[in-house]
N, C-alpha and C positions, 0 to 999 in steps of 0.2 A: 625123721627130721631132727637135726641137731640144732640147738639154739642156746643163746646165752640165757641163763635162768634168771639172774637178778642183777641189780646194780644199774649204772647209768646206761648200759647197752642192753638191759633186760629185754627179753623176747626177740632180739635180733636173731634171725636164722643164719646158720653158718653153712658154707659150702663144704661138703664132705666128698673126698675123692671116691670115684665109683669102684675102686678096687685097691686092695693092699693095706687098708686101714680098718681099725676096729674102734669106732668112737666110744668113749666112756658114756654110758647111758645117763640120761637126765637124773634118774633115781640115785645113781651112785654119786654123780656130781653134786646133787642137792645135799646129800648126807655129808659128803666130804667138805664142801664149802661151809655148811652149817657148823661143823666141828672146827674148821679153821677160823671162822669168824668168832666162835665162842672163845677160842684161844688167842684172839686178837693178833692173828698171824698174817693178815692180808694187807690192811691199810698201811701204805707207805713201804711195802716190801719190794725187794728186788727179787724177781721171779725168773726161774729157768724151767722151761718145758722141753724135756728131752724126748725124742721120738714123738714129735708134736701131732702128727696125723693131720687133723683139721685145725689144730691150735686151740681146741675148746677149753682145755684146762688153763693154759696161760692167759687166754683172752677173758675167761670168766674171772680170773684174779684181777685183771686190769679193770674190768667192768665194776668190780667191787672195791676198787681203791688202791690197788698195788701201784707203786711208783713207776716201775718199769718191768718189761718182760723181754727175755730172749727166747725165741721159739726155734728149736733145732729139728730139722727134718731132712733126711737125705734123699728120699724118693722124689724125683723131679715133679711128677704130677701132684703129689701131696704138698710139696713145698710151694708150688704155685697156688694151690688152694689156700694154704696157710697165709701166704702173702696177701691174697685178695681179702680173706677174712680179717687180717690185721688192719688193713686199710679201712674196711667198713667199721670195725670196732673203734679204731682210732678216731674216726669222724664222729661216731656216736658218743664217745666220751669226751669229745672236744679237746683232745690233747694230741699234739703232733710230735712224733719222734720217739716216744718211750717204748714202742714195740718194734723189736728188730727180729727179722726172720733170717736164719742162717741155713743155707742149703749144704749140709755136710752131715757126716755121721756123728753120733753122740761122742764117740771116742775121739774122733778128729777134732771136734769142737773143744773138747776138754784138754787136748794136748797143748794148747796155748793157754798161758795163765789167764784166768777169767775171774769175775766176781768182785766182791763177795756177794753171794746169793743168800737170801733169808728163807726162801721157800722154793723147793724143787719138786717137780713132778717127773717121775721116770715111768713111762708107760710104753715099754717096748712091745714088739709083736710077741704074742704068747709063745711062739716057737723059738724065740731067742734062747740059745743055750745058756745055762746058768753060769758057766765060766765067763761068758762075754758080759753078762749083767754084772758079775762081781768085778770084772776089770773096769767097767764104766764107773761103778760106785767108788772104786779105789781112785780113779782119776778125778772124781767129783770132790772128794774130801778137801783138797786144798782150796777149792773155789767157794767153800761155805763160810758164812759168818758164824760167829759164836752162837750156839743154840738154834741154828737153822733147822727147819723141818724139811725132811725128805719123805715123799710119799711114793711108794713103788706099787704099781698096779700089775697084777699077774693073774693067770688063770688059777682058780681055786685048787686045781690038782697039782699046781707047781709047788715045789718046796719053798720054805721060808728063805728069802734071799740071804746069802752069806754076806754079812756086813763087815767091811774092813775096819781096821783101827781108825778111830775118829768118828764113827757112827755108832750110836747106841739104839737098840731096838726099843720101841716105845709101846706099840700095840698093833693089832691087826683086826680087820673086820671083813667078813665075807658078805657078798650080795649076789645071790644066784651063783653063776660060774666065775665071778670075779672076786678077788681078795685084794684089799688095800693093806699094805704093810707100811707102818709109820716108823721113822727113825729120827733121832735128834743128833745134831752135831755136838761133840763133846765141847764143853765150855772151858 
């Protein structure tokens, strides 16, 4: 069961598509959001959740005080689940409109000028080829605010993401078979 961990929509359960997604575990999200809150990176942030799956990362940020979120998911069934989750979280946090769901690929979304985003989650399928991840990160750079935080979730066995000019590696942390890679937009 996937749920919102904390904030105004805390404990709200989220619909997870029955196939084709790999939700970030509660343990990983709890650690990630604890670190983001310690860095004061959530409250008032413009958030982008690429490869949204159920939308758990972007919606958790909204529950904890982000100003707005764009959730991007191309798989039709997953995008429908994200939309339903976004409506439920929007009602729970008593704000209407700051959560937008986009049914398109991450690269397709970023081909149009967007942003600026302060906090970005990039959680592609673990089997996404590294060159495709690199291409998405390159497209992302112009959409980032100064000092934006980008968190990339990959399988522990995956290599460190190749960061394009404009992103600086910050740190990484592994949780079981998952590794979170943090980067910061150059100021």
